[in-house]
C-alpha positions as a Markdown table, in Angstrom:
| # | Residue | x | y | z |
|---|---|---|---|---|
| 1 | Met | 29.8 | -8.4 | -18.3 |
| 2 | Leu | 28.1 | -5.9 | -16.1 |
| 3 | Val | 25.4 | -5.6 | -18.4 |
| 4 | Phe | 25.1 | -9.1 | -19.6 |
| 5 | Gly | 24.3 | -10.1 | -16.0 |
| 6 | Pro | 21.1 | -8.0 | -15.7 |
| 7 | Ala | 20.0 | -9.4 | -19.1 |
| 8 | Cys | 20.2 | -12.8 | -17.9 |
| 9 | Gly | 18.5 | -11.6 | -14.7 |
| 10 | Phe | 15.5 | -10.2 | -16.5 |
| 11 | Ile | 15.1 | -13.4 | -18.7 |
| 12 | Leu | 15.4 | -15.6 | -15.7 |
| 13 | Gly | 12.9 | -13.6 | -13.9 |
| 14 | Ser | 10.5 | -13.8 | -16.8 |
| 15 | Phe | 10.5 | -17.8 | -16.4 |
| 16 | Cys | 10.3 | -17.6 | -12.6 |
| 17 | Thr | 7.3 | -15.4 | -12.8 |
| 18 | Lys | 5.4 | -18.1 | -15.0 |
| 19 | Ile | 5.7 | -20.5 | -12.0 |
| 20 | Tyr | 3.3 | -20.2 | -9.2 |
| 21 | Val | 4.8 | -19.0 | -5.9 |
| 22 | Asp | 3.6 | -22.1 | -4.0 |
| 23 | Ala | 4.3 | -24.6 | -6.9 |
| 24 | Val | 6.4 | -26.7 | -4.6 |
| 25 | Phe | 3.8 | -27.3 | -1.9 |
| 26 | Ile | 0.4 | -27.4 | -4.0 |
| 27 | Asp | -0.8 | -29.1 | -7.2 |
| 28 | Thr | -1.0 | -26.1 | -9.7 |
| 29 | Ser | -3.2 | -28.0 | -12.1 |
| 30 | Asn | -6.0 | -27.2 | -9.7 |
| 31 | Leu | -5.6 | -23.6 | -9.8 |
| 32 | Asp | -8.2 | -21.5 | -11.4 |
| 33 | Ile | -5.8 | -18.6 | -12.4 |
| 34 | Thr | -3.1 | -18.2 | -14.9 |
| 35 | Pro | 0.0 | -16.0 | -15.2 |
| 36 | Asp | -2.3 | -13.5 | -17.0 |
| 37 | Asp | -4.4 | -13.0 | -14.0 |
| 38 | Pro | -3.6 | -10.0 | -11.8 |
| 39 | Arg | -3.9 | -12.3 | -8.7 |
| 40 | Trp | -1.0 | -14.5 | -9.9 |
| 41 | Ile | 2.0 | -14.3 | -7.8 |
| 42 | Gly | 5.2 | -15.8 | -9.4 |
| 43 | Ala | 8.0 | -17.9 | -7.9 |
| 44 | Trp | 10.0 | -14.8 | -6.8 |
| 45 | Trp | 12.2 | -16.9 | -4.6 |
| 46 | Ala | 13.4 | -19.1 | -7.4 |
| 47 | Gly | 15.9 | -16.5 | -8.7 |
| 48 | Phe | 17.5 | -16.0 | -5.4 |
| 49 | Leu | 18.1 | -19.7 | -4.7 |
| 50 | Leu | 19.5 | -20.2 | -8.2 |
| 51 | Cys | 21.8 | -17.1 | -8.1 |
| 52 | Gly | 22.8 | -18.0 | -4.5 |
| 53 | Ala | 23.9 | -21.6 | -5.6 |
| 54 | Leu | 25.8 | -20.3 | -8.6 |
| 55 | Leu | 27.7 | -17.8 | -6.4 |
| 56 | Phe | 28.4 | -20.4 | -3.8 |
| 57 | Phe | 29.9 | -23.0 | -6.3 |
| 58 | Ser | 31.8 | -20.3 | -8.3 |
| 59 | Ser | 33.4 | -18.9 | -5.1 |
| 60 | Leu | 34.9 | -22.4 | -4.3 |
| 61 | Leu | 37.0 | -22.1 | -7.4 |
| 62 | Met | 38.6 | -19.1 | -6.0 |
| 63 | Phe | 40.3 | -21.2 | -3.3 |
| 64 | Gly | 42.6 | -22.5 | -6.0 |
| 65 | Phe | 44.4 | -19.2 | -6.4 |
| 66 | Pro | 47.8 | -18.8 | -4.7 |
| 67 | Gln | 48.2 | -16.7 | -1.7 |
| 68 | Ser | 50.1 | -14.0 | -3.8 |
| 69 | Leu | 50.2 | -13.5 | -7.4 |
| 70 | Pro | 53.6 | -13.0 | -9.2 |
| 71 | Leu | 54.3 | -9.6 | -10.0 |
| 72 | His | 55.0 | -8.6 | -13.7 |
| 73 | Pro | 57.0 | -5.3 | -14.9 |
| 74 | Asp | 54.6 | -2.5 | -15.5 |
| 75 | Pro | 51.5 | -4.5 | -17.0 |
| 76 | Ala | 49.3 | -1.5 | -16.1 |
| 77 | Val | 51.3 | 0.9 | -18.1 |
| 78 | Glu | 51.4 | -1.4 | -21.2 |
| 79 | Ser | 47.6 | -2.0 | -21.1 |
| 80 | Glu | 46.9 | 1.7 | -20.7 |
| 81 | Gln | 49.1 | 2.6 | -23.6 |
| 82 | Ala | 47.4 | -0.1 | -25.7 |
| 83 | Met | 43.9 | 1.5 | -24.9 |
| 84 | Leu | 44.6 | 5.0 | -25.3 |
| 85 | Pro | 45.6 | 7.0 | -28.5 |
| 86 | Glu | 49.3 | 7.3 | -28.6 |
| 87 | Arg | 49.5 | 11.0 | -29.5 |
| 88 | Glu | 48.0 | 11.9 | -26.1 |
| 89 | Tyr | 49.3 | 9.3 | -23.8 |
| 90 | Glu | 52.8 | 10.6 | -23.1 |
| 91 | Arg | 54.4 | 9.9 | -19.8 |
| 92 | Pro | 57.0 | 12.6 | -19.0 |
| 93 | Pro | 60.1 | 11.6 | -16.9 |
| 94 | Pro | 59.8 | 12.7 | -13.3 |
| 95 | Ser | 61.5 | 15.8 | -12.2 |
| 96 | Asn | 64.0 | 14.2 | -9.9 |
| 97 | Gly | 65.2 | 11.9 | -12.5 |
| 98 | Val | 64.3 | 8.6 | -10.7 |
| 99 | Leu | 61.5 | 6.5 | -12.2 |
| 100 | Arg | 59.3 | 5.2 | -9.5 |
| 101 | His | 56.6 | 2.6 | -9.9 |
| 102 | Pro | 53.1 | 4.3 | -9.8 |
| 103 | Leu | 51.8 | 1.9 | -7.0 |
| 104 | Glu | 55.0 | 1.8 | -4.8 |
| 105 | Leu | 54.3 | 2.8 | -1.3 |
| 106 | Asp | 56.5 | 4.0 | 1.5 |
| 107 | Ser | 57.6 | 0.8 | 3.2 |
| 108 | Gly | 58.0 | 2.8 | 6.6 |
| 109 | Ala | 54.5 | 4.0 | 6.6 |
| 110 | Ser | 52.0 | 1.9 | 8.7 |
| 111 | Cys | 48.4 | 1.1 | 7.5 |
| 112 | Phe | 47.0 | 3.7 | 9.8 |
| 113 | Gln | 49.5 | 6.4 | 8.5 |
| 114 | Gln | 48.5 | 5.6 | 5.0 |
| 115 | Leu | 44.7 | 5.8 | 5.9 |
| 116 | Lys | 45.2 | 9.3 | 7.3 |
| 117 | Val | 46.3 | 10.4 | 3.8 |
| 118 | Ile | 43.0 | 9.3 | 2.0 |
| 119 | Pro | 41.1 | 12.4 | 3.0 |
| 120 | Lys | 43.6 | 14.8 | 1.6 |
| 121 | Val | 44.1 | 12.7 | -1.6 |
| 122 | Thr | 40.4 | 12.6 | -2.0 |
| 123 | Lys | 40.3 | 16.3 | -1.7 |
| 124 | His | 42.9 | 16.7 | -4.4 |
| 125 | Leu | 40.9 | 14.7 | -6.7 |
| 126 | Leu | 37.5 | 16.4 | -6.0 |
| 127 | Ser | 39.1 | 19.8 | -6.4 |
| 128 | Asn | 39.7 | 19.0 | -10.1 |
| 129 | Pro | 36.6 | 20.3 | -11.8 |
| 130 | Val | 37.1 | 17.9 | -14.8 |
| 131 | Phe | 37.2 | 14.9 | -12.6 |
| 132 | Thr | 34.3 | 16.1 | -10.5 |
| 133 | Cys | 31.9 | 16.9 | -13.3 |
| 134 | Ile | 32.7 | 13.6 | -15.1 |
| 135 | Val | 31.9 | 11.5 | -12.0 |
| 136 | Leu | 28.8 | 13.5 | -11.3 |
| 137 | Ala | 27.7 | 13.0 | -14.9 |
| 138 | Ala | 28.3 | 9.3 | -14.6 |
| 139 | Cys | 26.0 | 9.3 | -11.5 |
| 140 | Met | 23.3 | 11.1 | -13.3 |
| 141 | Glu | 23.6 | 8.6 | -16.3 |
| 142 | Ile | 23.5 | 5.6 | -13.7 |
| 143 | Ala | 20.6 | 7.2 | -11.8 |
| 144 | Val | 18.5 | 7.1 | -15.0 |
| 145 | Val | 19.2 | 3.4 | -15.3 |
| 146 | Ala | 18.8 | 2.6 | -11.7 |
| 147 | Gly | 15.5 | 4.5 | -11.4 |
| 148 | Phe | 14.0 | 4.1 | -14.7 |
| 149 | Ala | 15.0 | 0.5 | -15.5 |
| 150 | Ala | 13.9 | -0.6 | -11.9 |
| 151 | Phe | 10.3 | 0.3 | -12.7 |
| 152 | Leu | 10.3 | -0.3 | -16.3 |
| 153 | Gly | 8.7 | -3.7 | -16.0 |
| 154 | Lys | 6.0 | -2.1 | -13.8 |
| 155 | Tyr | 5.6 | 0.8 | -16.4 |
| 156 | Leu | 5.1 | -1.7 | -19.2 |
| 157 | Glu | 2.4 | -3.6 | -17.3 |
| 158 | Gln | 0.4 | -0.4 | -16.5 |
| 159 | Gln | 0.9 | 1.5 | -19.9 |
| 160 | Phe | 0.4 | -1.5 | -22.2 |
| 161 | Asn | -1.4 | -4.0 | -20.2 |
| 162 | Leu | 1.5 | -6.6 | -20.4 |
| 163 | Thr | 2.1 | -9.4 | -17.9 |
| 164 | Thr | 5.1 | -9.4 | -15.6 |
| 165 | Ser | 6.6 | -12.3 | -17.3 |
| 166 | Ser | 6.2 | -10.8 | -20.7 |
| 167 | Ala | 7.6 | -7.3 | -19.6 |
| 168 | Asn | 10.8 | -8.9 | -18.0 |
| 169 | Gln | 11.4 | -11.1 | -21.0 |
| 170 | Leu | 11.0 | -8.3 | -23.5 |
| 171 | Leu | 13.5 | -6.1 | -21.3 |
| 172 | Gly | 16.0 | -9.0 | -21.2 |
| 173 | Met | 15.8 | -9.8 | -24.8 |
| 174 | Thr | 15.9 | -6.1 | -26.3 |
| 175 | Ala | 16.9 | -3.1 | -24.2 |
| 176 | Ile | 19.6 | -4.6 | -22.3 |
| 177 | Pro | 21.4 | -6.4 | -25.2 |
| 178 | Cys | 21.2 | -3.0 | -27.1 |
| 179 | Ala | 22.8 | -1.4 | -24.1 |
| 180 | Cys | 25.8 | -3.9 | -24.3 |
| 181 | Leu | 26.1 | -3.1 | -28.1 |
| 182 | Gly | 26.2 | 0.5 | -27.3 |
| 183 | Ile | 29.0 | 0.2 | -24.8 |
| 184 | Phe | 31.1 | -1.9 | -27.5 |
| 185 | Leu | 30.4 | 0.7 | -30.2 |
| 186 | Gly | 31.3 | 3.6 | -27.8 |
| 187 | Gly | 34.8 | 2.0 | -27.2 |
| 188 | Leu | 35.2 | 1.2 | -30.8 |
| 189 | Leu | 34.6 | 4.7 | -31.9 |
| 190 | Val | 37.0 | 6.2 | -29.3 |
| 191 | Lys | 39.6 | 3.8 | -30.4 |
| 192 | Lys | 39.1 | 4.1 | -34.3 |
| 193 | Leu | 38.7 | 7.7 | -34.3 |
| 194 | Ser | 41.6 | 8.2 | -31.8 |
| 195 | Leu | 39.4 | 10.8 | -30.1 |
| 196 | Ser | 41.1 | 13.2 | -27.8 |
| 197 | Ala | 39.7 | 14.3 | -24.5 |
| 198 | Leu | 37.8 | 17.2 | -26.2 |
| 199 | Gly | 36.6 | 14.8 | -28.7 |
| 200 | Ala | 35.5 | 12.2 | -26.2 |
| 201 | Ile | 33.4 | 14.9 | -24.2 |
| 202 | Arg | 32.0 | 16.1 | -27.4 |
| 203 | Met | 30.8 | 12.5 | -28.2 |
| 204 | Ala | 29.4 | 12.2 | -24.7 |
| 205 | Met | 27.5 | 15.4 | -25.1 |
| 206 | Leu | 26.1 | 14.2 | -28.5 |
| 207 | Val | 24.9 | 10.8 | -27.3 |
| 208 | Asn | 23.4 | 12.3 | -24.4 |
| 209 | Leu | 21.4 | 14.8 | -26.4 |
| 210 | Val | 20.1 | 12.0 | -28.8 |
| 211 | Ser | 19.0 | 9.8 | -25.9 |
| 212 | Thr | 17.3 | 12.5 | -24.2 |
| 213 | Ala | 15.4 | 13.2 | -27.3 |
| 214 | Cys | 14.3 | 9.5 | -27.2 |
| 215 | Tyr | 13.2 | 10.0 | -23.7 |
| 216 | Val | 11.1 | 13.0 | -24.6 |
| 217 | Ser | 9.3 | 10.8 | -27.4 |
| 218 | Phe | 8.3 | 8.5 | -24.5 |
| 219 | Leu | 5.9 | 11.3 | -23.2 |
| 220 | Phe | 3.7 | 10.6 | -26.2 |
| 221 | Leu | 4.0 | 7.0 | -26.4 |
| 222 | Gly | 1.6 | 5.1 | -24.1 |
| 223 | Cys | -2.0 | 4.2 | -23.4 |
| 224 | Asp | -4.7 | 5.9 | -21.2 |
| 225 | Thr | -6.3 | 4.5 | -18.3 |
| 226 | Gly | -9.7 | 4.2 | -19.8 |
| 227 | Pro | -12.9 | 4.4 | -18.1 |
| 228 | Val | -12.9 | 2.6 | -14.7 |
| 229 | Ala | -16.4 | 2.5 | -12.9 |
| 230 | Gly | -16.3 | 4.4 | -9.7 |
| 231 | Val | -12.7 | 5.5 | -10.1 |
| 232 | Thr | -12.5 | 7.7 | -13.3 |
| 233 | Val | -16.2 | 7.8 | -14.3 |
| 234 | Pro | -19.5 | 7.3 | -12.2 |
| 235 | Tyr | -21.4 | 4.1 | -12.6 |
| 236 | Gly | -23.4 | 4.2 | -15.9 |
| 237 | Asn | -20.7 | 6.0 | -17.4 |
| 238 | Thr | -22.5 | 9.3 | -17.0 |
| 239 | Ser | -21.0 | 12.7 | -17.2 |
| 240 | Ala | -23.3 | 14.6 | -14.9 |
| 241 | Pro | -21.6 | 17.2 | -12.9 |
| 242 | Gly | -21.1 | 16.5 | -9.2 |
| 243 | Ala | -21.6 | 12.7 | -9.8 |
| 244 | Ala | -19.7 | 10.9 | -7.0 |
| 245 | Leu | -16.8 | 8.6 | -7.7 |
| 246 | Asp | -17.2 | 5.8 | -5.6 |
| 247 | Pro | -16.5 | 2.1 | -6.3 |
| 248 | Tyr | -19.5 | 1.1 | -4.2 |
| 249 | Ser | -22.9 | 1.7 | -6.0 |
| 250 | Pro | -26.5 | 0.7 | -5.3 |
| 251 | Cys | -26.1 | -1.9 | -8.0 |
| 252 | Asn | -23.5 | -3.8 | -5.9 |
| 253 | Lys | -24.2 | -2.9 | -2.4 |
| 254 | Asn | -25.6 | -6.3 | -1.5 |
| 255 | Cys | -22.5 | -8.1 | -2.9 |
| 256 | Glu | -20.2 | -7.3 | 0.0 |
| 257 | Cys | -17.2 | -6.6 | -2.4 |
| 258 | Gln | -13.7 | -6.4 | -1.1 |
| 259 | Thr | -10.9 | -4.1 | -2.2 |
| 260 | Asp | -8.0 | -6.4 | -0.9 |
| 261 | Ser | -7.3 | -7.4 | -4.5 |
| 262 | Phe | -7.7 | -6.2 | -8.1 |
| 263 | Thr | -9.2 | -8.5 | -10.6 |
| 264 | Pro | -10.4 | -6.1 | -13.3 |
| 265 | Val | -13.1 | -7.2 | -15.8 |
| 266 | Cys | -14.2 | -5.5 | -19.1 |
| 267 | Gly | -17.8 | -4.9 | -19.3 |
| 268 | Ala | -20.0 | -5.1 | -22.6 |
| 269 | Asp | -20.4 | -1.4 | -22.2 |
| 270 | Gly | -16.8 | -0.6 | -22.7 |
| 271 | Val | -16.1 | 0.2 | -19.0 |
| 272 | Thr | -13.6 | -1.4 | -16.8 |
| 273 | Tyr | -14.8 | -2.7 | -13.3 |
| 274 | Leu | -12.5 | -3.4 | -10.2 |
| 275 | Ser | -14.0 | -7.0 | -10.1 |
| 276 | Ala | -16.9 | -9.0 | -11.2 |
| 277 | Cys | -18.3 | -8.2 | -7.7 |
| 278 | Phe | -18.1 | -4.4 | -8.2 |
| 279 | Ala | -20.0 | -4.9 | -11.7 |
| 280 | Gly | -22.9 | -6.6 | -9.9 |
| 281 | Cys | -22.5 | -10.0 | -11.5 |
| 282 | Asn | -24.6 | -12.6 | -9.7 |
| 283 | Ser | -23.1 | -15.7 | -11.3 |
| 284 | Thr | -19.7 | -17.4 | -11.6 |
| 285 | Asn | -19.9 | -17.2 | -15.5 |
| 286 | Leu | -19.7 | -13.6 | -15.4 |
| 287 | Thr | -23.3 | -12.9 | -16.7 |
| 288 | Gly | -26.2 | -10.9 | -15.3 |
| 289 | Cys | -24.1 | -8.1 | -14.0 |
| 290 | Ala | -26.5 | -5.4 | -12.5 |
| 291 | Cys | -24.1 | -2.4 | -12.9 |
| 292 | Leu | -24.0 | -2.6 | -16.8 |
| 293 | Thr | -26.2 | -0.4 | -18.8 |
| 294 | Thr | -26.3 | -2.3 | -22.1 |
| 295 | Gly | -30.1 | -3.0 | -22.4 |
| 296 | Pro | -31.3 | -6.6 | -21.9 |
| 297 | Pro | -29.9 | -8.5 | -18.9 |
| 298 | Glu | -28.6 | -11.2 | -21.1 |
| 299 | Asn | -26.1 | -8.6 | -22.7 |
| 300 | Ala | -24.9 | -7.5 | -19.2 |
| 301 | Thr | -21.7 | -9.8 | -19.3 |
| 302 | Val | -18.0 | -9.0 | -18.5 |
| 303 | Val | -14.9 | -10.7 | -19.6 |
| 304 | Pro | -11.6 | -10.9 | -17.4 |
| 305 | Gly | -9.2 | -8.2 | -17.9 |
| 306 | Lys | -9.1 | -4.4 | -18.6 |
| 307 | Cys | -10.8 | -3.0 | -21.5 |
| 308 | Pro | -8.3 | -2.5 | -24.3 |
| 309 | Ser | -7.4 | 1.0 | -25.5 |
| 310 | Pro | -7.5 | 1.9 | -29.0 |
| 311 | Gly | -4.0 | 2.3 | -30.7 |
| 312 | Cys | -2.2 | 0.8 | -27.7 |
| 313 | Gln | -0.7 | -2.0 | -29.7 |
| 314 | Glu | 0.9 | 0.2 | -32.2 |
| 315 | Ala | 2.2 | 2.6 | -29.4 |
| 316 | Phe | 3.9 | -0.4 | -27.6 |
| 317 | Leu | 5.7 | -1.4 | -30.7 |
| 318 | Thr | 6.9 | 2.1 | -31.5 |
| 319 | Phe | 8.0 | 2.4 | -27.7 |
| 320 | Leu | 10.0 | -0.9 | -28.0 |
| 321 | Cys | 11.8 | 0.4 | -31.0 |
| 322 | Val | 12.7 | 3.7 | -29.4 |
| 323 | Met | 13.8 | 2.0 | -26.2 |
| 324 | Cys | 16.3 | -0.2 | -28.0 |
| 325 | Val | 17.8 | 2.8 | -29.9 |
| 326 | Cys | 17.8 | 5.0 | -26.8 |
| 327 | Ser | 19.4 | 2.1 | -24.7 |
| 328 | Met | 22.1 | 1.5 | -27.4 |
| 329 | Ile | 23.0 | 5.4 | -28.0 |
| 330 | Gly | 22.8 | 6.2 | -24.2 |
| 331 | Ala | 25.3 | 3.4 | -23.3 |
| 332 | Met | 27.9 | 4.7 | -25.8 |
| 333 | Ala | 28.8 | 7.5 | -23.4 |
| 334 | Gln | 30.2 | 5.1 | -20.9 |
| 335 | Thr | 33.5 | 4.6 | -22.4 |
| 336 | Pro | 34.3 | 8.3 | -23.3 |
| 337 | Ser | 33.5 | 9.2 | -19.7 |
| 338 | Val | 35.9 | 6.7 | -18.3 |
| 339 | Ile | 38.8 | 7.6 | -20.8 |
| 340 | Ile | 38.4 | 11.3 | -19.8 |
| 341 | Leu | 38.4 | 10.3 | -16.1 |
| 342 | Ile | 41.7 | 8.3 | -16.2 |
| 343 | Arg | 43.4 | 10.9 | -18.4 |
| 344 | Thr | 42.6 | 13.7 | -15.9 |
| 345 | Val | 44.4 | 12.3 | -13.0 |
| 346 | Ser | 48.0 | 11.4 | -12.6 |
| 347 | Pro | 49.2 | 7.8 | -13.1 |
| 348 | Glu | 49.5 | 7.0 | -9.3 |
| 349 | Leu | 46.0 | 7.9 | -8.7 |
| 350 | Lys | 44.1 | 6.3 | -11.4 |
| 351 | Ser | 43.3 | 3.2 | -9.5 |
| 352 | Tyr | 42.0 | 5.3 | -6.5 |
| 353 | Ala | 40.2 | 7.6 | -8.8 |
| 354 | Leu | 38.2 | 4.7 | -10.3 |
| 355 | Gly | 37.5 | 3.6 | -6.7 |
| 356 | Val | 36.0 | 7.1 | -5.9 |
| 357 | Leu | 34.0 | 6.9 | -9.1 |
| 358 | Phe | 32.5 | 3.5 | -8.2 |
| 359 | Leu | 31.7 | 4.6 | -4.6 |
| 360 | Leu | 29.9 | 7.7 | -5.8 |
| 361 | Leu | 28.0 | 5.7 | -8.5 |
| 362 | Arg | 26.7 | 3.3 | -5.6 |
| 363 | Leu | 25.9 | 6.1 | -3.2 |
| 364 | Leu | 24.4 | 8.5 | -5.6 |
| 365 | Gly | 23.5 | 6.7 | -8.6 |
| 366 | Phe | 21.9 | 3.5 | -7.2 |
| 367 | Ile | 20.2 | 4.5 | -3.8 |
| 368 | Pro | 18.3 | 7.7 | -4.3 |
| 369 | Pro | 17.0 | 7.3 | -7.7 |
| 370 | Pro | 14.6 | 4.2 | -7.0 |
| 371 | Leu | 13.2 | 6.1 | -3.9 |
| 372 | Ile | 12.7 | 9.3 | -6.0 |
| 373 | Phe | 11.1 | 7.3 | -8.9 |
| 374 | Gly | 9.0 | 5.1 | -6.7 |
| 375 | Ala | 7.7 | 8.2 | -4.6 |
| 376 | Gly | 6.7 | 9.7 | -8.0 |
| 377 | Ile | 4.9 | 6.8 | -9.1 |
| 378 | Asp | 2.9 | 6.3 | -5.9 |
| 379 | Ser | 1.7 | 10.0 | -6.4 |
| 380 | Thr | -0.1 | 8.9 | -9.5 |
| 381 | Cys | -2.3 | 6.3 | -7.8 |
| 382 | Leu | -6.0 | 6.4 | -8.4 |
| 383 | Phe | -7.0 | 3.4 | -6.3 |
| 384 | Trp | -5.4 | 1.7 | -3.4 |
| 385 | Ser | -6.2 | -1.9 | -2.0 |
| 386 | Thr | -7.1 | -2.1 | 1.6 |
| 387 | Phe | -6.6 | -5.2 | 3.8 |
| 388 | Cys | -8.2 | -5.2 | 7.3 |
| 389 | Gly | -8.7 | -1.5 | 7.0 |
| 390 | Glu | -5.2 | -0.5 | 6.2 |
| 391 | Gln | -3.9 | 0.7 | 2.8 |
| 392 | Gly | -2.1 | -1.9 | 0.7 |
| 393 | Ala | -0.6 | -1.6 | -2.7 |
| 394 | Cys | -1.7 | 0.6 | -5.5 |
| 395 | Val | -3.9 | -1.3 | -8.1 |
| 396 | Leu | -4.8 | 1.5 | -10.5 |
| 397 | Tyr | -2.7 | 4.4 | -11.8 |
| 398 | Asp | -3.4 | 7.4 | -13.8 |
| 399 | Asn | -1.5 | 6.5 | -16.9 |
| 400 | Val | -1.1 | 9.8 | -18.4 |
| 401 | Val | 0.3 | 11.5 | -15.2 |
| 402 | Tyr | 2.3 | 8.3 | -14.4 |
| 403 | Arg | 3.8 | 8.5 | -17.9 |
| 404 | His | 4.7 | 12.3 | -17.8 |
| 405 | Leu | 6.1 | 12.2 | -14.3 |
| 406 | Tyr | 8.0 | 9.0 | -14.8 |
| 407 | Val | 9.7 | 10.1 | -18.0 |
| 408 | Ser | 10.2 | 13.7 | -16.8 |
| 409 | Ile | 12.3 | 12.6 | -13.8 |
| 410 | Ala | 14.5 | 10.8 | -16.3 |
| 411 | Ile | 14.8 | 13.7 | -18.6 |
| 412 | Ala | 15.7 | 15.9 | -15.8 |
| 413 | Leu | 18.5 | 13.6 | -14.7 |
| 414 | Lys | 19.8 | 13.5 | -18.5 |
| 415 | Ser | 19.6 | 17.2 | -18.7 |
| 416 | Phe | 21.7 | 17.6 | -15.5 |
| 417 | Ala | 24.4 | 15.2 | -16.9 |
| 418 | Phe | 24.4 | 17.2 | -20.1 |
| 419 | Leu | 25.2 | 20.5 | -18.1 |
| 420 | Leu | 28.0 | 18.6 | -16.3 |
| 421 | Tyr | 29.3 | 17.4 | -19.7 |
| 422 | Thr | 29.2 | 21.0 | -20.9 |
| 423 | Thr | 31.2 | 22.2 | -17.9 |
| 424 | Thr | 33.9 | 19.7 | -18.5 |
| 425 | Trp | 34.1 | 20.8 | -22.2 |
| 426 | Gln | 34.4 | 24.4 | -21.1 |
| 427 | Cys | 37.2 | 23.6 | -18.7 |
| 428 | Leu | 39.1 | 21.4 | -21.3 |
| 429 | Arg | 38.7 | 24.0 | -24.0 |
| 430 | Lys | 40.0 | 26.9 | -21.9 |
| 431 | Asn | 43.0 | 25.0 | -20.2 |
| 432 | Tyr | 43.4 | 21.6 | -22.0 |
| 433 | Lys | 47.0 | 20.9 | -20.8 |
| 434 | Arg | 46.3 | 21.6 | -17.0 |
| 435 | Tyr | 43.7 | 19.0 | -16.8 |
| 436 | Ile | 44.9 | 16.4 | -19.4 |
| 437 | Lys | 48.6 | 16.3 | -19.1 |
| 438 | Thr | 49.7 | 13.8 | -16.6 |
| 439 | His | 52.8 | 14.0 | -14.4 |
| 440 | Glu | 54.8 | 11.1 | -12.9 |
| 441 | Gly | 54.9 | 12.6 | -9.6 |
| 442 | Gly | 51.3 | 13.0 | -8.8 |
| 443 | Leu | 49.7 | 13.2 | -5.3 |
| 444 | Ser | 49.6 | 9.7 | -4.0 |
| 445 | Thr | 49.3 | 8.2 | -0.7 |
| 446 | Ser | 53.1 | 7.7 | -0.2 |
| 447 | Thr | 54.4 | 11.1 | -1.3 |
| 448 | Glu | 51.6 | 12.8 | 0.8 |
| 449 | Tyr | 52.6 | 10.9 | 3.9 |
| 450 | Arg | 56.2 | 11.9 | 3.5 |
| 451 | Asp | 55.1 | 15.5 | 3.1 |
| 452 | Met | 53.1 | 15.2 | 6.4 |
| 453 | Glu | 56.3 | 13.8 | 8.0 |
| 454 | Thr | 58.2 | 16.7 | 6.5 |
| 455 | Glu | 55.8 | 19.3 | 8.1 |
| 456 | Lys | 56.1 | 17.5 | 11.6 |
| 457 | Ala | 60.0 | 17.6 | 11.3 |
| 458 | Gly | 60.2 | 21.3 | 10.8 |
| 459 | Pro | 60.6 | 24.0 | 8.2 |
| 460 | Gly | 64.2 | 23.0 | 7.7 |
| 461 | Ser | 63.7 | 19.6 | 6.4 |
| 462 | Gln | 62.7 | 18.7 | 2.8 |
| 463 | Ser | 60.8 | 15.7 | 1.4 |
| 464 | Pro | 62.5 | 13.9 | -1.4 |
| 465 | Ser | 59.3 | 13.8 | -3.3 |
| 466 | Glu | 58.5 | 17.5 | -2.9 |
| 467 | Asp | 59.0 | 18.2 | -6.4 |
| 468 | Ser | 56.6 | 15.6 | -7.6 |
| 469 | Phe | 53.6 | 17.2 | -5.9 |
| 470 | Val | 50.9 | 18.2 | -8.3 |
| 471 | Arg | 49.2 | 21.5 | -7.4 |
| 472 | Ser | 46.1 | 21.9 | -9.4 |
């Protein structure tokens, strides 16, 4: 469901961006621009209103739940035994002979006293190299998704000249459903093959290598920026050494062209111009453009949009196919990672270990990556718009540098995840039982609290759960 939601979001976004931003207040039939025009601004607010309404009405159903749910005997243990292969999930009896519920807390401990134990429990978890490496590897995998996928729509627009709505629709209907299929296949393989922890980490390493190879192929799948007058080539498309790259030229000096918007046009000479004004066109029908060097004035015409790049359509189709395969294979590592994580901690700490995992995923996997990817993308900008003398948004990128930097960041994160998977495999290979065999009396908030009370009482006293303390 966590992947199904973004898929619906991309599809919803594709429909919203086809609606003009002020469609509620104006008559859109009088507009002279379409969703294919770079000046088009979609109804970005529609998705927030719809999702907010759905959240509000769905939250009303939660008031129907009782104040407390009835307890059932060990449902968590039964579900874990059903998920994990039987030959490895063996729960040994406690050393003191008394079977204690994994989530049972000391009734005499206050909330504040239990909170004091959290740092010590967290330190115990993070001191386990297998747990730490798996969590960090999961953070790197999520970082690729959070950073790469956040700008993937923009990437498709720049590299393959797609519209915003088309890019979002393609992502929602291809890449994300393939990721859903990959998660399902990963869990199915772990179940059908009854993979041990070593088998699960080998599977995670294998799918990581294959998905990284797919990302490497993205370095060669894209379109060039092409000649842009005054930005990548001088006016007249000359290659004279020392020719100045300036969007303003004698052919358009009297046109008072503005750079607050980007409305590219393709000239008959095969050169893209920032706008019809920069092409020196003196009429609304995009003819008589003084900056074109195509012979007679009647041939000096332009058409809206960038000039097409040769082979771009074929590259896009290949990119889309590889992206689907990459999404499916990369998502197959999710289930093995979670299986290893819950096997490497004692039963009492599994819920807290998952909490630490999701906390670090949000802190390390979702916050820094978009900032890093965004800064890298901005560094490849060729031309910035200006409004009232101040720098605005980037309107033109160096597609080759953009592609190489954007994909290289993802490859670096995937490579770091592979190193962490390899470290986990080495730890399990050298001392498998130390990290995988669980013990009933693992370090929990209640047992650690009693140990702290014992230390305060003096050396002569002994905690009843002292034998259950797990020392890693």
